[in-house]
C-alpha positions in Angstrom: 26.6 21.3 -56.9 28.4 18.4 -55.2 25.6 18.2 -52.7 23.1 17.4 -55.5 25.0 14.4 -56.9 23.7 11.8 -54.3 20.1 12.9 -55.0 20.7 12.9 -58.8 22.3 9.4 -58.6 19.5 8.0 -56.5 16.9 9.2 -59.0 18.8 7.5 -61.8 18.9 4.3 -59.8 15.2 4.4 -59.0 14.3 5.0 -62.7 16.5 2.2 -63.8 14.9 -0.2 -61.3 11.5 0.7 -62.5 12.5 0.1 -66.1 14.2 -3.2 -65.2 11.1 -4.5 -63.4 8.8 -3.5 -66.3 11.0 -5.3 -68.8 11.1 -8.4 -66.5 7.3 -8.5 -66.1 6.9 -8.1 -69.8 9.3 -10.9 -70.6 7.5 -13.1 -68.1 4.1 -12.5 -69.4 4.7 -12.6 -73.2 4.9 -16.4 -73.7 1.4 -16.9 -72.1 -0.2 -14.0 -73.9 1.1 -15.0 -77.5 0.7 -18.8 -77.9 2.6 -20.6 -80.5 0.5 -21.7 -83.5 1.1 -25.3 -84.4 -0.2 -27.9 -86.9 -1.6 -26.9 -90.3 -2.4 -23.3 -89.1 1.2 -22.8 -88.0 2.5 -24.2 -91.3 0.3 -22.0 -93.4 1.1 -19.0 -91.3 4.8 -19.6 -91.8 4.3 -20.1 -95.5 2.4 -16.8 -96.0 5.1 -15.1 -93.9 7.8 -16.3 -96.3 5.5 -15.3 -99.3 5.2 -11.8 -97.9 8.9 -11.5 -97.8 9.4 -12.7 -101.3 10.9 -16.1 -100.3 8.9 -18.2 -102.6 11.0 -21.3 -102.3 10.2 -21.4 -98.5 6.5 -20.7 -99.2 6.4 -23.7 -101.6 8.2 -25.9 -99.1 5.9 -25.1 -96.3 2.7 -25.6 -98.3 3.7 -29.0 -99.9 2.4 -31.2 -97.1 -0.7 -29.1 -96.7 -1.5 -29.3 -100.5 -1.1 -33.1 -100.4 -3.0 -33.6 -97.2 -5.3 -36.7 -97.2 -7.9 -36.2 -95.9 -7.8 -32.4 -96.6 -7.7 -30.0 -93.7 -9.0 -26.5 -93.6 -5.7 -25.1 -95.1 -5.4 -27.7 -98.0 -7.4 -25.6 -100.6 -5.7 -22.4 -99.5 -2.3 -24.0 -99.9 -3.2 -25.3 -103.4 -4.4 -21.8 -104.5 -1.3 -20.1 -103.2 0.9 -22.7 -104.9 -1.0 -22.3 -108.2 -0.2 -18.5 -108.1 3.4 -19.0 -107.3 4.0 -21.6 -109.9 2.1 -19.6 -112.5 4.4 -16.6 -111.8 7.5 -18.7 -111.9 6.6 -20.3 -115.2 6.2 -16.9 -116.8 9.4 -15.7 -115.2 11.5 -18.7 -116.4 10.0 -18.4 -119.9 10.8 -14.7 -120.0 14.4 -15.2 -118.8 14.9 -18.1 -121.2 13.6 -16.1 -124.1 16.1 -13.3 -123.2 19.0 -15.7 -123.2 17.8 -17.2 -126.5 17.7 -13.7 -128.3 20.9 -12.6 -126.6 22.7 -15.7 -128.0 21.4 -14.9 -131.4 22.2 -11.2 -131.2 25.8 -11.3 -129.8 28.9 -11.5 -132.0 31.1 -12.8 -129.2 31.4 -16.6 -129.1 32.0 -16.6 -125.3 28.7 -14.7 -124.7 26.9 -16.9 -127.2 28.1 -20.1 -125.3 27.3 -18.7 -121.9 23.7 -17.5 -122.9 23.0 -20.7 -124.7 23.8 -22.8 -121.7 21.8 -20.6 -119.4 18.9 -20.6 -121.7 18.9 -24.5 -121.5 19.1 -24.5 -117.8 16.5 -21.9 -117.3 14.1 -23.6 -119.7 14.5 -26.9 -117.8 13.6 -25.1 -114.5 10.7 -23.5 -116.2 9.5 -27.0 -117.2 9.7 -28.3 -113.6 7.6 -25.4 -112.5 5.0 -26.2 -115.3 4.8 -29.8 -114.1 4.3 -28.6 -110.5 1.5 -26.3 -111.7 -0.1 -29.3 -113.5 0.1 -31.2 -110.3 -1.7 -28.4 -108.4 -4.4 -28.2 -111.1 -4.9 -31.9 -110.7 -5.4 -31.6 -107.0 -7.9 -28.7 -107.4 -10.0 -30.6 -110.0 -10.4 -33.9 -108.3 -13.9 -35.2 -108.7 -14.3 -33.3 -111.9 -15.2 -29.9 -110.4 -13.5 -27.0 -108.6 -13.9 -26.5 -104.8 -16.8 -24.2 -103.9 -14.7 -22.1 -101.5 -11.6 -21.0 -103.3 -9.8 -18.6 -101.1 -6.6 -16.6 -101.8 -5.4 -16.2 -98.2 -1.9 -14.4 -98.3 -0.6 -10.9 -97.9 0.6 -9.0 -100.8 4.4 -9.2 -101.0 5.9 -6.3 -98.9 8.5 -5.6 -101.7 6.6 -5.2 -104.9 8.2 -6.7 -108.0 9.3 -4.4 -110.8 7.1 -3.9 -113.9 10.2 -4.6 -116.1 13.6 -6.1 -115.6 16.3 -3.8 -117.2 19.1 -6.3 -117.0 17.1 -8.7 -119.3 17.1 -6.0 -122.0 20.9 -6.0 -121.9 20.8 -9.9 -122.2 18.5 -9.7 -125.1 20.8 -7.2 -126.9 23.6 -9.8 -126.5 25.6 -7.8 -123.9 27.5 -9.7 -121.4 26.0 -9.4 -117.9 27.8 -10.7 -114.8 26.6 -13.7 -112.9 25.4 -11.7 -109.8 23.4 -9.4 -111.9 21.9 -12.3 -113.8 20.8 -14.0 -110.6 19.3 -10.7 -109.4 17.5 -10.4 -112.8 16.1 -13.8 -112.4 14.8 -13.1 -108.9 13.3 -9.8 -110.1 11.5 -11.7 -112.9 9.9 -14.0 -110.4 8.8 -11.2 -108.1 7.4 -9.3 -111.2 5.4 -12.2 -112.6 4.2 -13.5 -109.3 2.8 -10.1 -108.5 1.1 -10.1 -112.0 -0.2 -13.6 -111.3 -1.9 -12.3 -108.1 -3.7 -9.7 -110.2 -4.7 -12.2 -112.9 -6.0 -14.8 -110.3 -8.3 -12.1 -108.9 -9.5 -11.1 -112.3 -7.7 -7.7 -112.3 -4.2 -6.3 -112.1 -1.5 -6.1 -109.4 -2.9 -2.9 -108.1 -6.3 -4.2 -107.5 -4.7 -7.4 -106.0 -2.7 -5.3 -103.6 -5.8 -3.4 -102.3 -7.8 -6.6 -102.0 -5.2 -8.7 -100.2 -4.2 -5.9 -97.8 -7.8 -6.0 -96.5 -7.5 -9.8 -95.7 -8.3 -13.1 -97.5 -10.2 -12.9 -100.8 -12.8 -15.3 -101.9 -12.2 -16.2 -105.6 -14.6 -16.3 -108.5 -14.4 -20.0 -109.4 -14.9 -19.3 -113.1 -12.3 -16.5 -113.3 -9.8 -18.7 -111.5 -10.5 -21.5 -113.8 -9.8 -19.3 -116.9 -6.6 -17.9 -115.2 -5.4 -21.4 -114.4 -6.1 -22.8 -117.9 -4.2 -19.9 -119.5 -1.3 -20.5 -117.2 -1.1 -24.2 -118.0 -1.2 -23.4 -121.7 1.8 -21.1 -121.1 3.5 -23.9 -119.3 2.7 -26.4 -122.0 4.5 -24.2 -124.5 7.7 -25.0 -122.7 7.5 -28.6 -124.0 6.5 -27.9 -127.7 8.7 -28.7 -130.6 10.1 -25.2 -130.7 11.3 -25.4 -127.1 11.7 -28.5 -125.0 10.2 -30.9 -127.5 8.8 -33.3 -124.8 5.5 -34.6 -126.1 4.7 -36.7 -123.0 4.9 -33.7 -120.7 3.1 -31.5 -123.2 0.2 -34.0 -123.1 0.1 -34.1 -119.3 0.0 -30.3 -119.0 -2.6 -29.9 -121.7 -4.6 -32.7 -120.2 -4.8 -30.9 -116.9 -5.7 -27.6 -118.6 -8.6 -29.5 -120.3 -9.8 -30.9 -117.0 -9.8 -27.3 -115.5 -12.1 -26.2 -118.4 -14.3 -29.2 -118.0 -14.6 -28.5 -114.2 -15.6 -24.9 -115.0 -18.2 -26.2 -117.5 -19.6 -28.3 -114.7 -20.1 -25.3 -112.6 -21.9 -23.6 -115.4 -24.5 -26.3 -115.4 -25.9 -24.9 -112.2 -25.8 -21.3 -113.5 -25.7 -21.4 -117.4 -24.0 -18.5 -119.1 -23.5 -18.6 -122.8 -20.7 -16.1 -122.9 -18.7 -17.9 -120.3 -19.3 -21.3 -122.0 -18.1 -19.8 -125.3 -14.9 -18.6 -123.6 -14.2 -22.0 -122.2 -14.8 -23.8 -125.5 -12.3 -21.3 -127.1 -9.8 -22.3 -124.5 -10.4 -25.9 -125.2 -9.7 -25.2 -128.9 -6.4 -23.6 -127.9 -5.5 -26.7 -126.0 -6.2 -28.9 -129.1 -4.1 -26.6 -131.2 -1.2 -26.7 -128.7 -1.3 -30.5 -128.7 -1.5 -30.6 -132.5 1.5 -28.3 -132.9 3.5 -30.0 -130.1 
């Protein structure tokens, strides 16, 4: 057996050498074969990468400059559409969490819990208000010139970790049960993932399952009318944060409702080219809801 050891060792050495050379060649060739993407394309690619991982704060940060670009570049409209979806989901999430805190404060019999949830409700509602104003800004960007862009595209992968359909911890909060800070933060994050997934479905005129299937196949061209209806409804939900029952901020209420009305007018302008009485009726109904929101604000 000893006489075989030199031969065995030499084979090991030869194999290691081959592997080493292969790795070296691969490492030398990889930079030239995979060029770095820079500029707007690189920024948008990074943004959608963060979106896929559920890091919505980074997705918003990386699309900010693209959405405000003047003159616009090829990724400006895509960035605005993606931001509209993210902010829409976040508005719903913060409203949902704030409502849970409000009910929890009313339902609890413990002063400590009441104080804690009342404070958290206020902070959460304020954050929801900021998201609503960001959504209004995106709506303003999308309706410049009194119409919607012809090529609205939702160009982003469906999040790899799908949000829950319900957030159990919020049920405990609503019941007035004290929930620890870590669990509350996790619940807030789950609410955002849940409502952003739902916003993806609504933006495409369906549900999250149809959105998942569509986006997994690549970028999706949006129906301008359906997207206008989606955006108007989301703005109305955002405006409710500022009504007399909640934030009681008349000026911000007017701003958000004004942008909602501009979206419906932009959609009506599109219908002049292809008249549709049913769609026009739906938009007029939304405009009546905007007027009611302003009146009750």
